[in-house]
N, C-alpha and C positions, 0 to 999 in steps of 0.2 A: 495552415494554422502558424501564426508571428513566429518565427524559430527565438526571438528575443523574449522568451519563458526563463522565470524566476524557476528553480526547482532546488529543494532541500533536500539530501535525501537525508535521514536518520536511522541510525545504528546507536545497539546498545553499544557494542566495542566490549565487552565484558569475553564473549570467549574471546576472542581476540588478545585481549588482555593477558588474560589467563592460556594463553596457549592450546584450550580445548576445544576440540582434540589436537593432537600432536601435530597433525599433520595441518591443519590447518592456515597455515604461513606460507604453506605450498603451493593451495589453491586459491591463496587469498591473499598475497604479499601486501595488498593496499587495504585488506580490511574488505568484509561483504560489503560494507558502504563503496567502496574505494570502486570495485568492479562493477555494482551497479550504477554506477557514476560514469565511468567510461562507457558504458555500451550505453546510456542513455544522448554522452558527448555524439555519439557516430552517428545518432539522429538526426542534434539538433546541435552542431558546430556553435551553432553564436549564443545560442542561449546561454544565461546564466547560472551555472551548475555547482553547489557547494554542498557539502555534510559533514558532518556533524556527532557524539557521539555522546551519551551519558555523563561522560566524564569532563567532556568539552568546558565548563562553565555548573554556577550552581544553577543555574537555568537551563541547564546540559544542552548548552547551544539551540537555545528557542525563546529567545526572551521577545515582550513584544516588536522591536522591532523589527527583528527576523524574520519573526512569521507574517507580521504587516508586507515584508516586500517578498510576499513567498507565494507563488501561484500552485504547485501543485508539492505537498508534501509526502513523500516516502519516508513508509517507516516497515525498519525492521526490525522485534525483537524477539527474545526469549527466554531468556533466566531471568533476566531483572523487572521486570515491571511494575510487582512491589517497591522499590527504589527511583519511580516516576515518580517526579513530586508532585499533591493536588494541586497545589497552584499551577505548574504549568497544564497536567492533566485539562486544567477548565481552561486558559488559556487558550490551547488546540483548539477543545470544544467549540468553544466562539468562534473563534476563527475559520472554524469549517461550517456548522451553521451561518459564516457572515460567510461564506462562500469562497474560500480557498478549498481546493483539490486537496483528498486524502488517498493516498493508496497503502495500504492497508500487508504487506509480504509477511507467510510461512507463519509463526506463531506468533507473530501479532495480530490472533483472533483472540488471545489474552487479553492484549493491551487497557490499561484505562481507560484509553481513551474511545477504544474498536466499540470496549463491552458497555460502557453509556452513551455509544451513540444507539445503539444497536438496540442495548434494553434488553439483553438471553447472558445465558452464562457462558453461548459460544463453547460453549466444550460438546468435545469430537473423536473419537476411539484413533488411535494413533499406535504405533510398531515399527519397529527401526532396522527391522532387516535388509535397506539396501537394494529395494527390490525395487523390479523396473516399472514406471509411471507412463501410463499413456493418454494424455489430456488429446478430450475429443469437443473439437466447437460442434454448439449446440444452437447456438446464437450466430450462422458466419454476417446475419446482415448488420449486425449491428458495429461501430466502429474501429474498437478494443479485436476486433476479430479480421481486420484486413489484412489479406497478405500470411497471415498464419495457419500452420499447417494443419492440416486434422487426418491424424492425429500426433501432436509433440511426443517423438519419444525421447523419454527421460532416462539411461542405462539405468541407475541407480537414485533413489528417492528412499524419505521416510511417510511411511503410509499413513496415510489422514482418511477415517472413511465418517461413515456417516453411521450416526445421526449427531448432523454438525447442530447446535440448537441456535440457531439465526432467524430469523424474522425474514417470510418470504419478500425475495429479492423483489426491485426494479426490473433487473435482466439479468439469467442465468444465463450465461455466456460459454463457460467449461465444465465439461464432464469427465473427472479423472477415473481412470480403471487402478489400476493393481496385479499385478504378481500374484498373491493372495484372493483374490479376488474380491477384495472391498470396492465401492466408488464412492466418490465426493464430488460434493458441489463445489467447482477447485478454482471458478473467475465469475464472482457475483456482484452487482452494482446495487447502491444503494445511494437517495439523496435526502440528506438531512437538513433544511431550513433550505440557506442555497447552497450547503457545498454538494459535489459531489463524490461518491466515494468507491472507490475499487478493489475489491479484496482477490486476493491472488496463492495460491498457497506453497507451490515448488519453489524449493530455494532454503531445504539445510542448512546447517553447520557441518554439516558434514561431509557434501556435495558439492563441484563445483560444477551448481547449476544456474549460477549467475552468467558461467562466461557461454554459457548456449545462447545462440544466430536468435532461438527461435522464444528464446523465454525476452533475449531482448528485446525482441518487437516486441511483444506483448506488453512489459512496459513501456517500452514511447507510444506503444495507441495509447495505454491506458495514458500517460501524461496528456498527450494532448488531448482526450476526452475529457479530461477532469477538467483541463486549468479550460479559465473562464475572465481573462486578467483583464478586458474589459467593464466588468464586472464590476458596482462599487459597494467593498466589502463593507455591509453591513447587519445583526442581528435581526433578524425577521423581529420587528418587533408593533405590539399592539397600537393601533391608531383610532380615535376618536372623532372623525369628520362631522359638521355640521351639515344638515338634511338639506341634500342641491347647490352642496359644495361644484358639482360638475358642472350643472350651467350658468354658473358663474368663470370658471374658468377660461 
């Protein structure tokens, strides 16, 4: 993969602005988005990696020009899904259908654009007791699993459990198990239109998960898989070719 990728890491930035939890500035001094971007830069030092948050501007840092110049968008959300404007949701949705890669992280399962793309509630079970999470690779042949330990051991993390109300994924790559007994489909892929989507759940704001080397490896692999920089960005459209058109080509 050419390192000249254009990667945008988007985060609500609300937890950081509210200093909630009170230690978030200690574990993520540059914000969750900053930590994710730093991890990606270690894999793609020549890529163009930028960040944006909800309060960047009226377009949440996701205007038409920026999205048109983005190969892969990483999306972290939690407490401000409702504050994302419908115009931005429509714009991101259109770009994903046209071929922009989308990586949805942690509570981004409730992001408007994700539920719209998947067409389900994306509801799940949760409990935040700081439990150990083991991320097991169940499709080691997938490019996103390349070089990834199985299991990835995360000492403390919010528990997500089944039932996860999503459509059957194209690929089930990772399943997590938790100290409390639950399991969760924590790494799944979908294709919508021409766009590739990867959902990966580890990474709650309470814990320094995005500093974990193996989590950084998964995200870097996810970017490589989702990116289609040579693809002409256009939403699949209805066509009405004349009979025998190919015989005249």
